[in-house]
C-alpha positions in Angstrom: -105.9 55.9 -82.3 -103.9 55.7 -85.6 -103.4 53.1 -88.1 -100.6 52.7 -91.0 -102.0 52.6 -95.0 -103.7 49.3 -95.4 -102.2 46.0 -97.4 -101.7 46.3 -100.6 -103.2 43.0 -101.6 -106.9 44.5 -101.0 -108.7 45.0 -104.4 -107.5 48.5 -105.2 -111.0 49.7 -106.8 -112.7 49.4 -103.1 -113.2 52.1 -101.0 -112.5 51.9 -97.3 -113.1 53.4 -93.9 -111.3 52.7 -90.8 -113.3 53.1 -87.7 -111.9 52.3 -84.3 -113.8 49.7 -81.8 -113.7 47.8 -78.5 -113.5 43.8 -78.4 -116.8 43.0 -76.3 -118.1 40.1 -74.8 -120.2 38.0 -76.8 -123.1 35.4 -75.9 -121.3 32.6 -77.0 -123.7 30.8 -79.4 -121.3 31.5 -82.2 -118.3 29.4 -80.7 -120.3 26.7 -78.6 -119.0 28.1 -75.4 -122.2 29.3 -74.0 -123.7 26.4 -71.5 -127.4 27.0 -73.0 -126.3 27.1 -76.4 -128.8 25.7 -78.4 -126.1 24.6 -80.7 -123.3 22.4 -78.8 -120.5 22.9 -82.1 -121.2 26.6 -82.0 -123.8 28.3 -84.5 -120.4 29.5 -87.0 -119.2 26.1 -86.8 -123.2 24.5 -87.9 -123.6 27.5 -90.7 -119.6 27.4 -92.0 -120.6 24.5 -94.7 -124.4 26.4 -95.8 -122.4 29.2 -96.8 -119.7 27.5 -98.6 -122.6 25.3 -100.7 -123.5 29.0 -101.4 -119.7 30.7 -102.4 -118.7 31.6 -99.0 -115.6 30.5 -97.9 -114.8 30.6 -93.7 -113.4 27.6 -93.2 -110.0 29.6 -92.9 -111.9 31.6 -90.1 -111.9 30.4 -86.0 -115.1 29.5 -85.2 -116.6 32.3 -83.4 -116.8 35.5 -84.3 -115.0 38.6 -82.7 -117.5 41.4 -81.3 -116.5 44.9 -81.7 -118.6 47.7 -80.2 -117.7 51.6 -82.3 -120.2 53.3 -79.7 -120.8 56.3 -80.0 -121.3 55.3 -83.8 -123.7 52.6 -85.3 -123.4 50.9 -88.7 -126.0 49.2 -91.1 -125.6 46.8 -94.0 -126.2 48.9 -97.4 -125.0 46.7 -99.7 -123.0 43.6 -98.6 -120.7 41.9 -101.1 -123.1 38.3 -100.3 -126.4 37.8 -99.4 -127.7 34.8 -98.7 -131.2 34.1 -98.5 -133.3 31.6 -96.6 -130.3 29.6 -95.4 -132.2 26.4 -93.6 -128.6 25.3 -91.1 -130.6 23.8 -88.0 -134.1 22.3 -86.9 -136.3 24.3 -89.7 -134.6 27.0 -88.8 -134.3 29.3 -91.5 -131.9 33.2 -92.1 -130.6 35.1 -93.6 -126.7 36.3 -93.7 -124.5 38.7 -95.5 -120.7 39.0 -95.3 -118.5 42.2 -96.6 -114.9 41.3 -96.2 -112.9 43.9 -93.4 -109.8 43.7 -92.3 -108.7 43.9 -88.0 -105.9 46.1 -86.9 -105.1 45.1 -83.6 -101.2 45.6 -82.4 -99.8 46.8 -85.7 -101.3 43.3 -87.6 -103.6 43.3 -90.3 -105.9 40.2 -90.2 -108.3 39.8 -93.3 -112.0 38.7 -92.3 -115.5 39.0 -93.0 -118.1 41.3 -91.4 -120.7 39.0 -90.7 -124.5 39.8 -90.1 -127.7 37.6 -89.6 -130.1 39.7 -90.6 -132.3 40.4 -87.4 -136.0 39.8 -89.5 -134.8 36.1 -89.6 -133.0 35.5 -86.0 -134.7 33.8 -83.7 -132.4 35.3 -80.7 -129.2 36.6 -79.4 -129.9 40.1 -81.6 -126.6 42.6 -81.4 -126.9 46.2 -80.5 -126.6 48.2 -83.3 -122.8 49.8 -82.8 -121.8 46.2 -82.3 -120.3 44.6 -85.8 -119.2 40.5 -85.6 -116.6 39.4 -87.8 -115.6 36.4 -88.2 -111.6 36.4 -89.0 -108.5 33.5 -88.5 -107.9 33.5 -85.0 -106.1 36.2 -83.5 -103.6 35.6 -80.5 -104.2 37.9 -77.3 -107.5 39.7 -78.3 -110.0 39.7 -76.5 -112.5 41.7 -74.5 -111.8 45.5 -73.3 -108.9 45.1 -76.3 -108.7 48.2 -78.7 -108.7 47.6 -82.6 -109.3 49.5 -86.0 -111.9 47.8 -88.7 -111.1 48.8 -92.4 -114.2 47.8 -94.1 -115.8 48.4 -97.4 -117.4 51.9 -97.3 -120.1 51.3 -100.4 -120.4 47.7 -98.5 -121.3 49.4 -94.6 -122.6 52.9 -93.8 -121.5 53.7 -90.5 -123.1 56.9 -88.7 -124.2 58.6 -85.0 
């Protein structure tokens, strides 16, 4: 898949990498769509005020995640732009979350968002595959399971490897 150059308003000091992926179904917990979710409003909606209190504003984002599988590659958060430690957002649950800016490229449209990374060591359930990157972004029309996308990531924040 080929993509045109990145948007001009990105920070010129950051080096960006581009990876291809396919949108895959998530658990439905982030958006609140899962029937067995302990978070009826969705975890993102419930977490958002806690993130804002610590300086990460996701209010412009859809209240759910886009799950992008980058197989055969995997990823690792190595130097995220924000890490929020010990966020007590639900009934005694304390989690650590990291975020880095990203751009989702779908049908020649560029949508700025965030890589959303709930640290597995503090997460109680619903773990993601090491090749699946969760994204928070404004609503993207017609994107869904099976769609091929490009994902632009800040190189120093996220390591992509096979």
